[in-house]
Steps between C-alpha positions, in 0.01 A plus 500: 500500500816296490738534207428137406129578465574659162632171364207309647256746347673466161481121524127511572429754227698310235414142596198526727269318259743215427497163668843368591623175647735459791735328257508819289556713810780273618669520162473880495641526854789271407573703186501817711746348750719378215513854361524670842678267745518772765124455548520124563429530874201729451351278228560190712317662792212604275470150351507343846233740622281427197547125546373497857148401581274784615479331840875554549447877522364491857 
């Protein structure tokens, strides 16, 4: 188990039943980067990865 799995598990346990929009997710990611600018590159890479079509993964 990776260290980050704990955060992912907490997210699923707390919000697993909720429906969220990509607009909400984008706003939350931007708020996180605003509060933690050192993570801008990682968040940008995550957002880019999420934005790609599943066909791009090949």
